[in-house]
C-alpha positions in Angstrom: 0.0 0.0 0.0 1.4 3.4 -1.0 0.3 6.3 1.2 -0.4 9.5 -0.6 0.9 12.7 1.1 -0.1 16.3 0.6 2.4 19.1 -0.2 3.3 21.3 2.8 1.6 24.4 1.3 -1.8 22.9 2.1 -0.9 22.8 5.8 0.9 26.1 6.5 -0.7 28.5 8.9 -2.3 27.8 12.2 -3.4 24.2 11.6 -0.8 22.5 13.7 -2.7 19.2 13.9 -1.8 18.5 10.3 1.9 19.0 10.8 3.9 18.0 7.7 7.6 17.3 7.7 9.9 17.8 4.7 12.3 14.8 4.5 15.9 15.9 4.4 16.9 13.0 2.1 14.2 13.8 -0.4 16.6 16.3 -2.0 19.0 13.5 -2.7 16.5 12.2 -5.3 15.1 13.8 -8.4 11.9 15.0 -6.7 11.0 18.7 -6.7 10.5 20.4 -3.3 6.7 20.7 -3.9 6.3 17.0 -4.9 4.1 15.2 -2.4 6.5 12.3 -2.5 9.1 14.4 -0.6 6.9 15.0 2.5 5.8 12.8 5.3 2.4 13.5 6.8 2.8 13.5 10.6 -0.7 12.1 11.1 -0.1 9.1 8.9 3.5 7.9 9.2 5.5 7.3 12.4 8.8 9.1 12.3 11.4 10.6 14.7 13.6 13.7 14.3 17.2 13.5 15.4 18.7 16.7 17.0 20.7 19.1 14.9 24.3 17.9 14.4 23.6 14.2 15.1 23.5 13.4 11.4 27.1 14.7 11.1 28.5 12.2 13.7 30.0 9.0 12.5 27.9 5.8 13.0 24.8 7.7 14.1 21.3 7.5 12.5 20.6 9.7 9.6 17.3 10.6 7.8 15.9 7.6 6.1 17.2 5.1 8.7 14.6 2.9 10.5 13.9 1.8 14.0 11.5 0.5 16.6 9.9 2.6 19.4 8.3 1.0 22.5 6.3 2.7 25.2 7.7 0.8 28.1 4.8 1.2 30.5 2.2 -0.2 28.1 4.4 -2.4 25.8 2.9 -0.7 22.7 5.4 -0.4 19.9 5.7 0.8 16.3 8.3 0.9 13.6 9.5 4.3 12.4 11.8 6.1 10.0 14.2 8.9 10.9 12.3 11.7 9.1 14.6 14.6 9.6 17.3 16.3 11.7 16.6 19.7 13.4 15.5 21.6 16.3 18.7 23.6 16.8 21.7 23.1 19.0 19.5 22.8 22.2 17.2 20.1 20.7 16.8 16.8 22.7 16.1 13.3 21.5 12.4 12.4 21.5 10.7 14.6 18.9 8.4 12.5 16.8 5.3 12.5 14.5 1.7 12.5 15.6 1.3 9.0 14.1 4.3 7.8 16.2 2.8 8.9 19.5 -0.7 7.6 18.6 0.7 4.2 17.8 2.4 4.2 21.2 -0.9 4.9 23.0 -1.2 8.7 22.8 -4.6 10.4 22.4 -4.8 13.4 20.0 -1.1 14.4 20.5 -0.5 18.2 20.3 2.9 18.9 18.7 2.9 22.4 20.2 2.2 21.6 23.8 3.0 17.9 24.1 -0.4 17.2 25.5 -1.8 13.8 24.5 1.5 12.0 24.2 1.9 8.7 26.1 3.4 9.3 29.6 6.4 7.4 30.7 9.6 6.1 29.1 9.8 5.4 25.4 12.7 3.2 24.2 14.0 3.8 20.7 16.1 1.3 18.8 17.5 2.9 15.7 19.5 1.1 13.0 22.2 3.4 11.6 23.0 2.9 7.9 19.7 1.1 7.3 18.3 3.6 4.9 17.7 2.3 1.3 19.5 3.6 -1.7 18.3 7.0 -2.9 15.9 5.7 -5.6 14.0 3.6 -3.0 14.2 6.0 0.0 10.8 7.6 -0.2 7.9 7.1 -0.5 7.9 3.9 1.5 4.9 2.0 3.0 4.6 1.3 6.7 4.6 -2.4 5.7 7.9 -2.1 3.9 9.5 -0.4 6.9 8.0 -3.0 9.2 9.5 -5.9 7.2 12.9 -4.2 7.2 12.8 -3.5 11.0 11.7 -7.1 11.8 14.6 -8.4 9.7 17.1 -6.1 11.5 15.7 -7.1 14.9 16.1 -10.8 14.1 19.6 -10.5 12.7 21.2 -7.9 15.0 23.3 -9.5 17.8 22.2 -8.6 21.3 18.6 -7.6 20.5 15.7 -9.8 21.4 
């Protein structure tokens, strides 16, 4: 199943509940900046954002890599992609999409206030260097990401 996304122009303004994130790695492909295939709809696809500067470190996740998030109090989990890097030098790990927090048990998460996100610890397992080649990086289906993460979990020593 291929999820269709809307260009960011549709969601600019005060409608924060339809947050759209431009994928950093979309520009490594031939897509134009206004092409819906270069955006991830925060309400439809689980993703995390790594803090500014992390993507420059060696052996650290970069946009396009995949992982598994688990809300430890409830045991709910979801696969995700690293959707972007940002937030400035003071950014902390833990920023994610509305779909990520809903999958982990949140109720109507508010990206501006944090209300509605699941309370308690969330464990993130990220697989650096797991992003596909540029031609296959995006768009991806949730099923495709899930198959890749399940394979990585099964074949990575020390996990399980």
